[in-house]
Backbone as numpy.savetxt, mean C-alpha at the origin, in Angstrom:
# Nx Ny Nz CAx CAy CAz Cx Cy Cz
-6.82 -6.73 9.35 -7.60 -5.92 8.34 -6.66 -5.62 7.18
-7.05 -6.13 5.90 -6.27 -5.97 4.73 -6.55 -4.62 4.13
-5.86 -4.26 3.13 -5.88 -2.89 2.62 -5.54 -2.97 1.15
-6.39 -2.28 0.27 -6.11 -2.14 -1.07 -6.10 -0.67 -1.47
-5.00 -0.06 -1.43 -4.82 1.39 -1.65 -5.25 1.77 -3.10
-5.33 0.89 -4.01 -5.75 1.17 -5.42 -7.16 1.46 -5.47
-7.90 1.30 -4.36 -9.34 1.61 -4.48 -9.56 2.95 -3.97
-8.58 3.72 -3.46 -8.82 4.96 -2.99 -9.12 5.95 -4.13
-10.04 6.84 -3.94 -10.49 7.75 -5.03 -9.52 8.93 -5.28
-9.56 9.43 -6.43 -8.81 10.69 -6.77 -9.33 11.86 -5.96
-8.50 12.76 -5.41 -8.91 13.81 -4.57 -8.82 15.12 -5.31
-9.84 15.95 -5.30 -9.84 17.12 -6.06 -9.06 18.26 -5.20
-8.52 19.19 -5.98 -7.90 20.37 -5.18 -9.02 21.26 -4.70
-8.65 22.19 -3.92 -9.71 23.20 -3.36 -10.45 23.93 -4.57
-9.74 24.37 -5.46 -10.34 25.14 -6.58 -11.25 24.11 -7.39
-10.80 22.89 -7.56 -11.65 22.01 -8.32 -12.97 21.61 -7.63
-12.86 21.43 -6.35 -13.92 21.11 -5.46 -14.88 22.32 -5.35
-14.41 23.46 -5.24 -15.25 24.75 -5.25 -16.00 24.78 -6.53
-15.32 24.56 -7.65 -15.89 24.72 -8.96 -16.96 23.66 -9.15
-16.72 22.52 -8.68 -17.67 21.40 -8.80 -18.98 21.65 -8.11
-18.86 22.25 -6.89 -20.04 22.50 -6.04 -20.89 23.65 -6.62
-20.12 24.77 -7.04 -20.76 26.00 -7.50 -21.45 25.71 -8.87
-20.66 25.02 -9.72 -21.16 24.70 -11.02 -22.50 23.92 -10.92
-22.56 22.86 -10.05 -23.68 22.10 -9.83 -24.91 22.96 -9.36
-24.54 23.91 -8.51 -25.61 24.91 -8.10 -26.10 25.83 -9.06
-25.22 26.14 -10.04 -25.62 27.09 -11.13 -26.67 26.46 -11.97
-26.90 25.23 -11.90 -27.86 24.58 -12.78 -29.26 24.45 -12.14
-29.23 24.85 -10.84 -30.58 24.79 -10.08 -31.37 26.02 -10.24
-32.75 25.81 -10.35 -33.61 26.89 -10.57 -34.74 26.90 -9.43
-35.63 27.95 -9.48 -36.61 28.02 -8.57 -37.82 28.96 -8.99
-38.83 28.93 -8.40 -39.94 29.79 -8.79 -39.70 31.21 -8.57
-38.87 31.59 -7.62 -38.39 32.98 -7.42 -37.06 33.04 -6.78
-36.54 34.19 -6.57 -35.13 34.31 -6.22 -34.82 33.66 -4.79
-35.84 33.69 -3.91 -35.75 33.11 -2.63 -35.63 31.60 -2.67
-36.57 30.99 -3.38 -36.62 29.54 -3.64 -35.23 29.13 -4.34
-34.83 29.82 -5.33 -33.63 29.52 -6.18 -32.50 29.47 -5.24
-32.37 30.49 -4.41 -31.25 30.56 -3.46 -31.21 29.45 -2.51
-32.31 29.14 -1.92 -32.46 27.98 -1.05 -32.07 26.70 -1.78
-32.57 26.42 -3.05 -32.19 25.24 -3.75 -30.68 25.19 -3.98
-30.16 26.30 -4.28 -28.73 26.35 -4.64 -27.85 25.96 -3.35
-28.13 26.54 -2.15 -27.57 26.19 -0.97 -27.72 24.68 -0.57
-28.94 24.19 -0.85 -29.11 22.68 -0.54 -28.32 21.80 -1.43
-28.27 22.24 -2.73 -27.45 21.50 -3.74 -25.89 21.52 -3.24
-25.36 22.69 -2.94 -24.11 22.81 -2.47 -23.79 21.93 -1.25
-24.82 22.03 -0.32 -24.64 21.22 0.88 -24.51 19.70 0.63
-25.25 19.23 -0.26 -25.29 17.85 -0.65 -23.97 17.44 -1.32
-23.57 18.26 -2.30 -22.37 17.94 -3.11 -21.09 17.94 -2.17
-20.97 18.96 -1.21 -19.85 18.99 -0.33 -19.82 17.85 0.66
-21.04 17.61 1.25 -21.17 16.48 2.33 -20.93 15.13 1.66
-21.38 14.92 0.57 -21.20 13.64 -0.09 -19.82 13.45 -0.47
-19.24 14.49 -1.03 -17.75 14.36 -1.40 -16.80 14.18 -0.29
-16.95 15.03 0.75 -16.02 14.80 1.98 -16.31 13.48 2.56
-17.48 13.05 2.67 -17.79 11.72 3.33 -17.16 10.70 2.52
-17.23 10.78 1.19 -16.71 9.63 0.29 -15.20 9.54 0.38
-14.54 10.73 0.49 -13.13 10.66 0.64 -12.76 10.12 2.03
-13.38 10.72 3.00 -12.97 10.16 4.36 -13.23 8.72 4.57
-14.47 8.25 4.16 -14.86 6.89 4.38 -13.92 5.88 3.51
-13.35 6.42 2.43 -12.63 5.47 1.61 -11.34 5.06 2.30
-10.97 5.74 3.30 -9.75 5.33 4.01 -10.14 4.47 5.13
-9.28 3.44 5.44 -9.59 2.56 6.56 -9.22 3.21 7.91
-9.48 2.46 8.97 -8.92 2.90 10.22 -7.53 2.50 10.34
-6.56 3.38 10.23 -5.15 3.06 10.06 -4.57 2.41 11.31
-5.20 2.71 12.46 -4.72 2.10 13.62 -5.06 0.55 13.74
-6.14 0.19 13.00 -6.69 -1.17 12.95 -6.28 -2.02 11.82
-5.30 -1.41 11.01 -4.76 -2.24 9.89 -3.82 -3.38 10.37
-3.71 -4.42 9.66 -2.66 -5.43 9.90 -1.35 -4.70 10.03
-0.51 -5.28 10.88 0.80 -4.68 11.15 1.59 -4.28 9.86
1.57 -5.30 8.87 2.22 -4.97 7.65 1.80 -3.74 6.93
0.42 -3.61 6.77 -0.06 -2.39 6.11 0.14 -1.14 6.90
0.03 -1.26 8.17 0.20 -0.03 8.91 1.57 0.35 8.91
2.46 -0.47 8.96 3.91 -0.19 8.85 4.26 0.55 7.45
3.64 -0.08 6.42 3.99 0.33 5.06 3.41 1.72 4.71
2.10 1.85 5.27 1.49 3.19 5.07 2.32 4.25 5.73
2.67 3.98 6.99 3.59 5.00 7.72 4.88 5.18 7.01
5.54 4.15 6.41 6.74 4.34 5.71 6.43 5.19 4.38
5.54 4.95 3.74 5.37 5.48 2.37 4.69 6.96 2.49
3.80 7.23 3.37 3.17 8.59 3.39 3.15 9.16 4.87
3.13 8.36 5.77 3.07 8.87 7.26 1.64 8.85 7.72
1.34 7.96 8.66 -0.04 7.84 9.17 -0.54 9.12 9.86
0.44 9.73 10.66 -0.06 10.95 11.43 -0.44 12.00 10.42
0.23 12.14 9.38 -0.25 13.31 8.43 -1.50 12.83 7.73
-1.62 11.54 7.46 -2.87 11.12 6.77 -4.11 11.35 7.76
-3.99 11.07 9.10 -5.03 11.30 10.03 -5.25 12.87 10.09
-4.15 13.62 10.08 -4.39 15.20 10.20 -5.14 15.62 9.06
-4.80 15.13 7.83 -5.47 15.55 6.61 -6.87 15.28 6.53
-7.19 13.95 6.96 -8.59 13.44 6.95 -9.36 14.30 8.04
-8.74 14.69 9.10 -9.44 15.51 10.10 -9.78 16.77 9.59
-8.82 17.40 8.78 -9.10 18.68 8.20 -10.25 18.62 7.25
-10.40 17.55 6.58 -11.54 17.49 5.64 -12.85 17.30 6.41
-12.80 16.59 7.57 -13.93 16.48 8.38 -14.43 17.86 8.98
-13.30 18.62 9.41 -13.56 20.03 9.83 -14.26 20.81 8.77
-13.68 20.73 7.55 -14.22 21.57 6.51 -15.66 21.28 6.17
-15.85 19.99 6.20 -17.39 19.56 5.92 -18.26 20.08 7.07
-17.84 20.03 8.27 -18.64 20.54 9.38 -18.88 22.08 9.23
-17.80 22.74 8.96 -17.86 24.22 8.97 -18.74 24.72 7.68
-18.53 24.07 6.49 -19.27 24.55 5.41 -20.79 24.19 5.65
-21.13 23.06 6.28 -22.59 22.79 6.62 -23.16 23.79 7.56
-22.35 24.27 8.50 -22.88 25.20 9.46 -23.07 26.53 8.69
-22.22 26.99 7.81 -22.34 28.26 7.09 -23.52 28.16 6.20
-23.74 26.98 5.53 -24.95 26.83 4.68 -26.19 26.79 5.44
-26.23 26.14 6.61 -27.42 26.12 7.35 -27.82 27.55 7.89
-26.78 28.31 8.28 -27.05 29.65 8.75 -27.63 30.53 7.64
-26.94 30.27 6.39 -27.45 31.06 5.26 -28.97 30.78 4.94
-29.30 29.44 5.05 -30.73 29.10 4.74 -31.64 29.64 5.77
-31.23 29.72 7.02 -32.04 30.35 8.14 -32.21 31.87 7.83
-31.17 32.55 7.37 -31.25 33.96 7.06 -32.18 34.23 5.87
-32.07 33.40 4.88 -33.02 33.55 3.71 -34.46 33.43 4.11
-34.63 32.33 4.90 -36.10 32.07 5.32 -36.49 33.11 6.30
-35.54 33.84 6.92 -36.00 34.80 7.87 -36.15 36.19 7.19
-36.07 36.22 5.84 -36.36 37.36 5.13 -35.30 38.26 4.65
-34.09 37.83 4.81 -32.82 38.53 4.39 -32.82 38.37 2.78
-32.09 39.30 2.10 -31.94 39.43 0.66 -31.33 38.15 0.23
-31.89 37.26 -0.62 -31.36 35.90 -0.94 -30.11 36.06 -1.70
-30.01 37.19 -2.67 -28.80 37.25 -3.53 -27.65 37.62 -2.62
-27.89 38.55 -1.67 -26.72 39.02 -0.87 -26.29 37.88 0.04
-27.24 37.16 0.68 -26.86 36.01 1.52 -26.07 34.99 0.71
-26.61 34.62 -0.52 -26.00 33.64 -1.31 -24.52 34.06 -1.58
-24.27 35.36 -1.93 -22.96 35.74 -2.31 -22.02 35.58 -1.08
-22.55 35.91 0.08 -21.76 35.86 1.33 -21.41 34.50 1.69
-22.41 33.51 1.58 -22.17 32.04 1.83 -21.29 31.54 0.84
-21.29 31.86 -0.45 -20.38 31.37 -1.42 -18.91 31.74 -0.98
-18.82 33.05 -0.61 -17.37 33.44 -0.16 -16.86 32.76 1.00
-17.71 32.48 2.02 -17.28 31.82 3.18 -16.98 30.26 2.84
-17.72 29.66 1.97 -17.53 28.29 1.67 -16.15 28.18 0.89
-15.95 28.99 -0.01 -14.74 29.04 -0.81 -13.55 29.17 0.17
-13.68 30.16 1.10 -12.60 30.39 1.95 -12.30 29.13 2.88
-13.27 28.48 3.43 -13.15 27.32 4.22 -12.45 26.19 3.42
-12.85 25.96 2.17 -12.24 24.86 1.35 -10.89 25.18 0.98
-10.54 26.49 0.71 -9.20 26.86 0.36 -8.23 26.56 1.63
-8.77 26.70 2.74 -7.98 26.40 3.95 -7.50 24.98 4.00
-8.20 24.06 3.33 -7.78 22.61 3.45 -7.20 22.17 2.12
-6.82 23.11 1.37 -6.12 22.76 0.01 -4.97 21.86 0.13
-4.11 22.22 1.17 -2.88 21.40 1.36 -3.32 19.99 1.80
-4.36 19.85 2.55 -4.76 18.48 2.97 -5.30 17.68 1.82
-6.04 18.41 0.93 -6.67 17.79 -0.30 -5.57 17.28 -1.21
-4.46 18.13 -1.44 -3.39 17.83 -2.32 -2.60 16.69 -1.68
-2.36 16.71 -0.38 -1.64 15.68 0.30 -2.26 14.25 -0.01
-3.62 14.27 0.33 -4.38 13.05 0.20 -4.35 12.47 -1.16
-4.39 13.23 -2.15 -4.28 12.81 -3.56 -2.86 12.28 -3.88
-1.84 13.04 -3.36 -0.51 12.53 -3.58 -0.24 11.20 -2.75
-0.96 11.11 -1.57 -0.73 9.91 -0.76 -1.40 8.81 -1.44
-2.66 8.97 -1.96 -3.24 7.98 -2.82 -2.36 7.42 -3.88
-1.65 8.24 -4.58 -0.76 7.85 -5.71 0.48 7.03 -5.16
1.00 7.59 -4.05 2.21 6.97 -3.45 1.91 5.67 -2.85
0.58 5.52 -2.24 0.26 4.25 -1.62 -0.05 3.24 -2.65
-0.19 3.55 -3.89 -0.26 2.51 -4.92 1.08 1.61 -4.97
2.15 2.11 -4.32 3.40 1.38 -4.18 3.27 0.13 -3.36
2.30 0.23 -2.49 2.16 -0.86 -1.46 1.40 -1.99 -2.14
1.96 -3.17 -2.25 1.32 -4.28 -2.87 0.23 -4.84 -1.91
-0.75 -5.24 -2.72 -1.92 -6.00 -1.96 -1.62 -7.42 -1.91
-1.32 -8.02 -0.68 -0.85 -9.35 -0.56 -1.80 -10.18 0.04
-1.70 -11.46 -0.15 -2.70 -12.39 0.48 -2.30 -12.91 1.88
-3.09 -13.66 2.45 -2.65 -14.16 3.86 -2.22 -15.56 3.67
-1.79 -15.98 2.47 -1.33 -17.31 2.25 0.04 -17.53 2.91
0.46 -18.76 3.07 1.75 -19.07 3.46 2.83 -18.35 2.61
3.75 -17.65 3.10 4.57 -16.77 2.35 6.08 -17.12 2.54
6.62 -17.27 1.37 8.17 -17.53 1.35 8.78 -16.20 0.80
9.60 -15.62 1.63 10.37 -14.40 1.20 11.75 -14.74 0.79
12.15 -14.35 -0.45 13.50 -14.60 -0.93 14.34 -13.38 -0.56
15.59 -13.71 -0.15 16.46 -12.63 0.20 17.80 -12.89 -0.29
18.72 -11.92 -0.32 20.02 -12.08 -0.87 20.42 -10.76 -1.58
21.79 -10.82 -1.99 22.24 -9.61 -2.71 21.61 -9.59 -4.03
21.83 -8.37 -4.71 21.20 -8.24 -6.08 21.95 -9.17 -7.07
21.16 -9.61 -8.05 21.82 -10.42 -9.22 22.29 -11.78 -8.70
21.80 -12.29 -7.66 22.17 -13.75 -7.32 21.25 -14.74 -7.96
20.08 -14.21 -8.52 19.22 -15.13 -9.24 17.83 -15.39 -8.57
17.54 -14.45 -7.56 16.37 -14.68 -6.83 15.04 -14.69 -7.72
14.96 -13.77 -8.63 13.84 -13.60 -9.46 13.62 -14.76 -10.38
14.78 -15.34 -10.94 14.71 -16.44 -11.92 14.21 -17.67 -11.14
14.62 -17.84 -9.87 14.19 -18.97 -9.10 12.67 -18.86 -8.76
12.32 -17.72 -8.43 10.93 -17.39 -8.04 10.05 -17.78 -9.34
10.53 -17.31 -10.53 9.73 -17.72 -11.80 9.79 -19.18 -12.13
10.84 -19.83 -11.70 10.95 -21.31 -11.88 9.97 -22.15 -11.03
9.72 -21.61 -9.76 8.97 -22.38 -8.90 7.47 -22.02 -8.79
7.22 -20.76 -9.36 5.95 -20.20 -9.36 5.06 -20.73 -10.55
4.05 -21.59 -10.31 3.39 -22.16 -11.33 2.26 -21.23 -11.97
1.92 -20.25 -11.18 0.78 -19.44 -11.76 1.46 -18.11 -12.34
1.96 -18.28 -13.46 2.83 -17.23 -14.14 2.11 -15.87 -14.29
0.78 -15.93 -14.78 0.14 -14.62 -15.06 0.07 -13.80 -13.58
0.09 -14.42 -12.51 -0.12 -13.65 -11.24 1.25 -13.08 -10.78
2.34 -13.32 -11.38 3.60 -12.64 -11.02 3.53 -11.21 -11.52
3.67 -10.23 -10.48 3.65 -8.91 -10.96 4.70 -8.10 -10.25
4.97 -6.89 -10.70 5.95 -6.05 -10.13 5.24 -4.85 -9.65
5.65 -4.43 -8.43 5.08 -3.14 -7.81 6.32 -2.34 -7.40
6.16 -1.03 -7.73 7.16 -0.09 -7.13 7.08 -0.06 -5.63
8.15 -0.17 -4.97 8.00 -0.35 -3.60 9.29 0.33 -2.86
9.00 1.47 -2.23 10.00 2.26 -1.57 11.21 2.51 -2.53
10.98 2.87 -3.71 11.77 3.24 -4.86 12.35 2.05 -5.45
12.09 0.80 -4.91 12.60 -0.33 -5.50 11.36 -1.26 -6.11
11.60 -2.44 -6.31 10.45 -3.31 -6.63 10.41 -4.65 -5.94
9.17 -5.01 -5.67 8.92 -6.31 -4.97 8.17 -7.14 -5.97
8.71 -8.26 -6.30 8.08 -9.23 -7.09 7.25 -10.36 -6.36
5.98 -10.36 -6.70 5.11 -11.32 -6.06 4.72 -12.51 -7.07
4.87 -13.69 -6.59 4.51 -14.89 -7.43 3.62 -15.79 -6.53
3.01 -16.74 -7.14 2.17 -17.73 -6.34 2.50 -19.20 -6.83
2.45 -20.09 -5.88 2.54 -21.45 -6.13 1.21 -22.11 -5.82
0.69 -22.88 -6.72 -0.59 -23.47 -6.57 -0.34 -24.97 -6.50
-0.41 -25.63 -5.27 -0.09 -26.99 -5.12 -1.29 -27.77 -4.53
-2.10 -28.35 -5.42 -3.29 -29.14 -5.16 -4.16 -28.39 -4.15
-4.54 -27.18 -4.57 -5.38 -26.38 -3.66 -4.70 -25.52 -2.66
-3.50 -25.76 -2.44 -2.75 -24.98 -1.39 -2.05 -23.94 -2.06
-2.37 -22.64 -1.72 -1.82 -21.51 -2.37 -0.65 -20.94 -1.52
0.47 -20.73 -2.16 1.74 -20.22 -1.47 2.16 -18.94 -2.17
2.31 -17.97 -1.36 2.84 -16.56 -1.82 4.35 -16.56 -1.84
4.97 -16.04 -2.96 6.43 -16.05 -2.99 6.85 -14.57 -3.26
7.71 -14.04 -2.41 8.05 -12.64 -2.47 9.60 -12.50 -2.71
9.94 -11.63 -3.70 11.33 -11.31 -3.86 11.57 -9.89 -3.42
12.66 -9.67 -2.64 12.85 -8.35 -2.06 14.04 -7.72 -2.48
14.24 -7.37 -3.82 15.45 -6.67 -4.24 15.46 -5.18 -3.57
16.57 -4.86 -3.10 16.69 -3.52 -2.52 16.32 -3.43 -1.13
15.65 -4.40 -0.58 15.27 -4.31 0.81 16.17 -4.95 1.80
16.66 -6.04 1.36 17.62 -6.83 2.27 19.04 -6.89 1.60
19.36 -6.01 0.76 20.58 -6.28 0.00 21.74 -5.38 0.45
21.62 -4.73 1.66 22.71 -4.05 2.10 22.97 -4.28 3.60
24.18 -4.06 4.13 24.47 -4.15 5.59 23.54 -3.30 6.34
23.24 -3.61 7.55 22.33 -2.91 8.39 22.78 -1.40 8.51
24.08 -1.30 8.71 24.57 0.13 9.02 24.50 0.99 7.86
24.12 0.46 6.69 24.11 1.27 5.48 22.59 1.42 4.99
21.65 0.94 5.79 20.32 0.99 5.30 19.61 2.27 5.98
18.82 2.80 5.07 18.14 4.06 5.53 16.83 3.59 6.34
16.14 4.76 6.83 14.98 4.40 7.74 13.91 3.60 6.98
13.68 4.08 5.67 12.66 3.30 4.86 12.93 1.94 4.68
14.20 1.55 4.33 14.59 0.24 4.13 14.46 -0.70 5.48
14.75 -0.06 6.55 14.77 -0.74 7.79 13.20 -1.02 8.12
12.37 -0.10 7.91 10.85 -0.16 8.22 10.38 -1.28 7.25
10.86 -1.23 6.00 10.37 -2.33 4.96 10.79 -3.71 5.52
11.87 -3.82 6.07 12.26 -5.18 6.56 11.37 -5.60 7.65
11.03 -4.66 8.65 10.19 -4.94 9.70 8.84 -5.33 9.17
8.35 -4.65 8.11 7.07 -4.96 7.60 7.03 -6.32 6.95
8.02 -6.68 6.27 8.15 -8.05 5.62 8.20 -9.20 6.68
8.73 -8.76 7.87 8.77 -9.80 8.99 7.34 -10.27 9.33
6.43 -9.41 9.11 5.03 -9.78 9.55 4.43 -10.78 8.47
5.09 -10.86 7.32 4.53 -11.71 6.20 5.26 -13.13 6.12
6.49 -13.03 6.42 7.33 -14.22 6.02 7.07 -15.37 6.94
6.78 -16.56 6.33 6.67 -17.91 7.11 7.98 -18.55 6.93
8.73 -18.25 5.91 10.04 -18.75 5.68 10.85 -17.85 4.80
12.19 -17.66 5.16 13.04 -16.85 4.29 13.97 -17.78 3.54
13.99 -17.65 2.19 14.85 -18.44 1.37 16.03 -17.62 0.98
17.17 -17.76 1.50 18.32 -17.05 1.25 19.14 -17.46 0.16
19.39 -16.78 -0.84 19.99 -17.20 -2.06 21.37 -16.74 -2.12
22.39 -17.65 -2.27 23.85 -17.38 -2.35 24.34 -17.71 -3.66
25.07 -16.71 -4.25 25.75 -16.94 -5.52 27.21 -17.30 -5.36
27.60 -18.55 -5.42 28.95 -18.90 -4.99 29.93 -18.52 -6.17
29.32 -18.24 -7.41 30.24 -17.95 -8.49 30.68 -16.41 -8.40
30.01 -15.71 -7.48 30.33 -14.36 -7.26 30.10 -13.48 -8.50
29.38 -14.04 -9.56 29.21 -13.21 -10.68 28.21 -12.12 -10.42
27.59 -12.19 -9.27 26.62 -11.02 -8.94 27.37 -9.82 -8.56
28.66 -9.94 -8.25 29.47 -8.76 -7.90 29.81 -8.78 -6.45
29.30 -9.75 -5.70 29.55 -9.79 -4.29 30.27 -10.98 -3.74
31.35 -10.79 -2.93 32.13 -11.94 -2.39 31.18 -12.77 -1.45
31.61 -14.03 -1.45 30.93 -14.93 -0.56 30.75 -14.53 0.88
31.88 -13.90 1.41 32.06 -13.42 2.75 30.99 -12.39 3.01
30.75 -11.44 2.06 29.77 -10.39 2.17 28.32 -11.01 2.19
28.13 -12.01 1.31 26.82 -12.66 1.22 26.54 -13.45 2.48
27.52 -14.14 3.10 27.35 -14.80 4.38 27.00 -13.88 5.56
27.72 -12.72 5.56 27.43 -11.69 6.53 26.01 -11.22 6.49
25.50 -11.13 5.26 24.07 -10.68 5.10 23.18 -11.82 5.60
23.53 -12.98 5.29 22.72 -14.14 5.77 22.66 -14.17 7.28
23.75 -13.88 7.98 23.71 -13.84 9.41 22.79 -12.68 9.90
22.86 -11.66 9.16 21.94 -10.56 9.54 20.52 -10.85 9.52
20.16 -11.61 8.26 18.82 -12.05 8.08 18.32 -12.92 9.14
19.20 -13.87 9.52 18.77 -14.80 10.59 18.39 -14.01 11.85
19.11 -12.92 12.12 18.77 -12.14 13.36 17.50 -11.30 13.18
17.21 -10.88 11.96 16.11 -9.91 11.70 14.84 -10.77 11.65
14.93 -11.98 11.24 13.56 -12.76 10.93 13.46 -13.88 11.99
12.49 -13.91 12.67 12.20 -14.95 13.70 11.44 -16.18 12.99
11.88 -16.56 11.83 11.32 -17.61 11.00 12.40 -18.56 10.38
11.98 -19.65 10.00 13.04 -20.61 9.49 13.70 -19.94 8.18
15.01 -20.28 8.07 15.62 -19.66 6.94 16.21 -20.91 6.11
15.93 -21.00 4.85 16.44 -22.08 3.86 17.59 -21.30 3.05
18.73 -21.94 3.19 19.92 -21.46 2.47 20.12 -22.18 1.19
20.15 -21.63 0.06 20.40 -22.30 -1.19 21.47 -21.56 -2.10
22.02 -22.37 -2.83 23.02 -21.79 -3.90 22.16 -21.65 -5.21
22.48 -20.65 -5.93 21.97 -20.39 -7.30 23.01 -20.76 -8.28
22.65 -20.71 -9.50 23.51 -20.82 -10.67 24.31 -22.29 -10.57
23.62 -23.29 -10.13 24.32 -24.53 -9.83 25.06 -25.14 -11.08
24.62 -24.66 -12.35 25.22 -25.18 -13.55 26.64 -24.49 -13.79
27.02 -23.62 -12.90 28.20 -22.85 -13.14 29.23 -23.22 -11.87
28.89 -24.09 -11.00 29.85 -24.31 -9.90 29.55 -25.75 -9.36
30.46 -26.31 -8.45 30.35 -27.59 -7.97 30.00 -27.60 -6.48
29.68 -26.47 -5.95 29.33 -26.53 -4.47 28.01 -27.12 -4.17
28.01 -28.14 -3.24 26.79 -28.86 -2.99 26.51 -29.02 -1.46
27.20 -28.26 -0.58 26.94 -28.40 0.75 25.65 -27.76 1.23
25.02 -27.02 0.25 23.68 -26.63 0.48 22.81 -26.96 -0.80
21.54 -26.90 -0.78 20.72 -27.18 -1.82 21.09 -26.23 -2.92
21.50 -26.82 -4.15 21.99 -25.99 -5.27 20.87 -25.94 -6.37
20.53 -24.85 -6.86 19.54 -24.55 -7.82 20.04 -24.03 -9.14
19.55 -24.57 -10.22 19.97 -24.01 -11.62 18.63 -23.92 -12.32
18.37 -22.61 -12.72 17.13 -22.41 -13.52 17.42 -22.71 -15.01
18.69 -23.04 -15.27 19.17 -23.37 -16.69 18.93 -24.90 -16.81
19.45 -25.69 -15.99 19.39 -27.11 -16.07 18.12 -27.64 -15.33
17.64 -26.97 -14.42 16.46 -27.38 -13.66 16.88 -28.06 -12.33
18.26 -28.23 -12.11 18.70 -28.93 -10.87 18.16 -28.28 -9.58
17.65 -29.01 -8.77 17.34 -28.52 -7.45 15.97 -27.75 -7.33
15.31 -27.52 -8.51 14.11 -26.71 -8.50 12.96 -27.58 -7.86
12.75 -28.75 -8.29 11.74 -29.56 -7.66 11.95 -29.80 -6.20
13.22 -29.92 -5.71 13.52 -30.04 -4.29 13.09 -28.90 -3.52
13.43 -27.75 -4.09 13.15 -26.51 -3.37 11.63 -26.42 -3.31
11.01 -26.53 -4.39 9.49 -26.48 -4.44 8.87 -27.43 -3.42
9.29 -28.69 -3.46 8.81 -29.65 -2.52 9.00 -29.25 -1.06
10.15 -28.69 -0.77 10.48 -28.21 0.58 9.54 -27.08 1.02
9.26 -26.13 0.14 8.41 -25.00 0.46 6.98 -25.51 0.66
6.57 -26.39 -0.25 5.13 -26.96 -0.17 5.00 -27.77 1.21
5.99 -28.53 1.51 5.84 -29.28 2.75 5.79 -28.49 3.90
6.43 -27.33 3.96 6.28 -26.37 5.10 4.99 -25.71 5.15
4.47 -25.41 3.96 3.15 -24.72 3.82 2.02 -25.74 4.34
2.17 -27.09 3.98 1.25 -27.98 4.31 1.28 -28.25 5.84
2.53 -28.19 6.39 2.74 -28.45 7.87 1.96 -27.32 8.58
2.21 -26.11 8.18 1.53 -24.93 8.87 0.05 -25.07 8.61
-0.45 -25.38 7.47 -1.88 -25.55 7.26 -2.47 -26.61 8.16
-1.75 -27.72 8.31 -2.22 -28.78 9.18 -2.29 -28.32 10.64
-1.26 -27.68 11.06 -1.31 -27.07 12.50 -2.44 -26.08 12.69
-2.67 -25.33 11.66 -3.81 -24.34 11.73 -5.22 -25.09 11.87
-5.30 -26.15 11.13 -6.59 -26.83 11.06 -6.74 -27.49 12.49
-5.65 -28.05 13.10 -5.77 -28.75 14.27 -6.06 -27.86 15.42
-5.58 -26.50 15.29 -5.83 -25.60 16.32 -7.17 -24.82 16.18
-7.96 -25.35 15.13 -9.31 -24.80 14.86 -9.27 -23.36 14.15
C-alpha cells in the first residue's frame, strides 16, 4: 500500500473548529425558536461529523502500509501517537454527536430551546478543547510527513557513499528524465530522486546524502531507521568511492563504509570510482561526469539489471 502524505488535509485547532461549527450554525434560521434551535444543532452535527470523518479517513491504515512507508512514518512522527490522536478525534466525534442528540431530544420534549442550546454549545466546546493537542499534533504530523518522498515501485538503484564524492552528479548524468529529479527534505537531510527511462523500462535512482555517510556507531536512531527503510526499496546499491580524497575522506574510511553497506543491504552492490578525470585508478568502473567516461557503462549495467528483474517477474507471472 503506497502513501502520499501531501494529500493529507490541514487540521484546524480546537478554537478554529469550534468557530467553524458555531459560525455555520449562526446562519441557520427557523419559523420559531424551537425550530431554529433544532436546525442549529443539526447543522453543528453535520459540520463536526463531516469534518472529523474527513480528517480520520484521509489517513491510511498505518499497519497495512508498505514496509518503507510504515518505517518512515514511524521515524518522522511516530505511528503510535498518530493512532492515539486519530482515536481522540473519533472519540470527540462520538461524544459531540451524543451531546447533540440528547439536546435535540430535550428540545423536542419541551425544554427551553435557548437554554438547551447554550448548554449544548458549552459541552461541545469543552469536548473539542479536550482534543486540541491531538488536532495540533495531526496538523504538525501532516507538515512533517511531507518530508517522506512518494516513491514508485520501479526497479530502484540506491547511491551510497560519503558526502561530496560525486553521487548527485552521477545521478544527474545517468538520469534521462531531468524534470523528474526532485529534492525532498528527509530526516533533516535531503534525498534526491531521479528516473531513467530506457525503452519503456522505468528505473528509479535515489541519492542518500546524510543517511549512509557515517559509521554505524555514530548514527542516531533516525538515521538507522532510514537505512532500514531504504533497504525495502533498493534493488541495487551503487557505492561511490572518491579516490582523489577531495571529498575530505580517506580511502580507508570510504572502504570501511562500503563494508558496512554490504552488511546492511541484502542486494547487489556495484562499486565505482568517481572523478575519473582526476585519477588513474581503474580496478573498478571509473566515472567522470566531466569527460563522460564510464557513464554509459554504468547506465548499461543498471539497465541490464532492471531488465533481468523485469524478465524474472514476467516469468513468475
